[in-house]
N, C-alpha and C positions, 0 to 999 in steps of 0.2 A: 725251966725251959732249956732244952739241949740244943746248943748252937755250936757251929764251927766257924773258924776265922781263916781268911786268906789275906795276905798282905802283898800280893802280886796280881797282875791283871790277866795273866794267861788263863785261857779257858772260860773267861767271863762271857755270858750270853748278853751281848750289848743291847739286843732288842728287848730283852726282859728288863735290863737296867733302865732303858728309856721308859718302859711301862711303869716301873717302880717310881721313877721321878714324876711321872704324870699323876699317879694315884696317891702319892705321898702327902699332899700335892705340892710339887716344886716346879711345875710348868712343863712345857713341851721341849724335849731335847731329842735330837736324832741319835740313833745308835752309833753312827759314824763320828759325830761330835763327841759323844761320851767316851768312845774308844780313844780318840785323840787326846782329850783333856786328861783322862786317867793315865794314859801312856806317858804324857809329858809331866806328870806330877811325881815328885820325889817320894811321897808317902801316900799309901792308899790302904783302905780297910774294906773288906767285903765280909758280910755276915750271912751265914747260911743256917736255915732251920730245915731239917729233913731234906737236905740237899737242894733246897730252894733259896735263891738269893732274896734276903729280906731286909738288908741294910747295907749302906755304903757311905763312904766319905773319902776325902782326899785332902792333901796339903801340898801346895807349891812351896818349895823351900830352896834357899841358896846355900845351905850348909853352915851359915855363920850369923848373918844379920837378921833375916826375916823369913818367917814361915807363915803362910796364909792358908787357913783351913777353909775349905769350900765344899759345897755339894753334899752335905750330910743329909741322908734320906733314910727313912725307915718305913717299911710296908705298914699301912694302916692297921692291919691285924696284929702287928707286933709293937705298935706305939704304946707308950705308957708302961713299958716293961723294963726300961732302963737301957735299951740297946743304943739309942741315940747318945745317951750320956757315956756309955762305954766306948762308942766309936770316937767321940770327941776326946775322951781321956787318952785313948791310945794314940791319936794324932798329936795331942799335946806331949805325951811321953816321947814319941818319935821326934818331935821338934825340940826336945831339950837341947840346950846349948845355943839356941838362936837368941839374939838380943831381944827380939819381940816376936810374938805370935799374934797374928791378926786374924779376925774372923769376920766373914761377911754373912749376914743373916737377913731373913725376911722380917718386915715390921711385925711386931707382936710376939716375937720369939726371944726378945732381949733378956727377959727374966730367966729363962732356961739357961742361957749362956752366962749370965751373971753368977749363978750358983756354981759354975765351973771356974770362976775366977776372972772372967772377961769384964772389962769396963768400957764404957762409951768413950770414943775418941772425940776430941774437939777439933782436930785438924784434918780429919779424913775427908777426901773429896773424890769424885768419880766422874767419868765421862761414859755415858751409855750410848749404845747404838740408837736406841729409841728413848731419847731424853724425855719426851712428853709422857710416855708410858711410865718411866721411872718416877717422874714427879707425881703422876696420878696415883700410883700404887704406894707412894710414901717412901720410896727408896732414896730419893734425894729431894732437897727443897729448892724451889724456884727462888733465885736471888732477889 
């Protein structure tokens, strides 16, 4: 599979990226929201096949203490070909030197990330805008 990579967000079709997140499936994200979060992220990866965006991911990082990998998505036609693994590995490499690299994932994807060296945290906690939905989908546990 012939792919190309970009590590900057200029020239990205944000509407198509929103569609990619929808069909990946990682939920509904607006093009404007994606442009903002990727613009504010220290590291980003975009993967293209035949000039079509087929994968993306980003990491929020402070340069020393913490890097948080988020929003890794691969087009369904390209899943199972190692692109997601490559995106995460590049973000891990970019994050080298940070004391910790944290990753947020959807329930059921934990084994994929374990193979890349991630381990479950016992102290992670979160506040979601829609706490009930986060509990219902297994993102957090009700106390």
